[in-house]
C-alpha positions in Angstrom: 0.0 0.0 0.0 1.0 3.7 -0.3 1.5 3.9 3.5 4.3 1.5 3.3 6.3 3.3 0.6 9.6 4.7 1.9 12.7 6.2 0.6 16.1 6.0 2.3 18.7 8.6 1.4 22.4 8.3 2.3 24.6 11.5 2.5 28.4 11.5 2.8 29.2 14.4 5.0 32.4 16.6 4.7 34.0 14.8 7.6 33.4 11.4 5.9 30.6 10.3 8.2 27.3 9.0 6.7 24.0 10.6 7.4 20.9 8.5 6.6 17.4 10.0 6.2 14.2 7.9 5.9 11.1 9.2 4.2 8.0 7.2 5.1 4.6 7.3 3.3 6.0 8.7 0.1 3.3 10.1 -2.1 5.3 12.0 -4.7 9.0 11.8 -5.6 11.3 13.0 -8.3 15.1 12.8 -8.6 16.8 14.9 -11.3 20.0 14.2 -13.0 22.2 14.4 -10.0 25.6 12.8 -10.1 27.6 11.2 -7.3 30.0 14.1 -7.4 27.3 16.8 -6.9 27.6 18.9 -3.7 24.4 19.6 -1.8 24.1 23.2 -1.0 20.8 22.9 1.0 18.4 20.2 2.3 15.1 21.8 3.1 12.4 20.2 5.2 8.9 21.7 5.6 8.9 20.5 9.3 12.0 22.8 9.9 11.3 25.7 7.5 8.1 27.3 6.3 7.7 27.1 2.6 5.7 29.9 0.8 2.6 28.5 -1.0 4.2 29.2 -4.4 7.3 27.2 -3.5 5.2 24.2 -2.4 3.2 24.4 -5.6 6.4 24.8 -7.7 8.2 21.9 -6.0 5.3 19.5 -6.1 4.6 20.5 -9.8 8.2 19.5 -10.6 7.9 16.3 -8.7 4.8 15.4 -10.7 6.3 16.3 -14.1 7.3 13.6 -16.4 9.8 13.6 -19.4 9.9 17.3 -20.0 6.1 17.7 -19.7 5.4 20.2 -17.0 2.7 19.4 -14.5 0.2 22.1 -13.5 -1.9 21.4 -10.4 -5.3 23.0 -9.9 -5.7 25.8 -7.3 -7.8 23.4 -5.2 -5.0 20.7 -5.3 -2.4 23.4 -4.4 -4.5 24.5 -1.4 -4.8 20.9 -0.3 -1.0 20.5 -0.3 -0.4 23.8 1.5 -3.0 22.8 4.2 -1.6 19.2 4.7 2.0 20.6 5.0 1.1 23.4 7.3 -0.9 21.0 9.5 2.0 18.6 9.4 0.2 15.7 7.8 2.6 15.8 4.9 6.3 16.8 4.7 8.2 18.2 1.8 12.0 17.5 1.5 13.8 19.4 -1.1 17.5 18.7 -1.9 19.2 21.5 -3.8 22.6 21.0 -5.3 24.7 24.0 -6.3 21.8 25.2 -8.5 18.0 24.3 -8.6 16.0 21.5 -7.0 17.2 18.0 -7.9 15.2 16.0 -5.4 11.7 16.5 -4.2 9.9 14.2 -1.9 6.3 14.5 -0.5 5.8 12.1 2.3 4.1 11.6 5.7 7.3 11.7 7.8 11.0 12.3 7.6 13.5 10.9 10.1 17.2 11.1 10.6 18.1 7.4 11.0 21.8 7.7 11.6 
């Protein structure tokens, strides 16, 4: 079921340690053309940072787009996501390399595992 869908992300830190993040209840997910050599400049979590409604819409539209076809959600759907995120029923995780969002995950919970 969708409730069991999860994603585990491993990050190698500057000091060589490994940080592991687990996203549970994944509803939307997109990974861009990120290479292993890419440097993450920011890892943004809606539980730690307030996203503007336009940012939420933009990130989720990107996560829902396929093969160069841009997704455009309705205003009602955008309001749904903003409400779910503000009331902490959903979390948005955005990983930005040096430029642009290369990973967007919409899920029920994000936890730092190790």
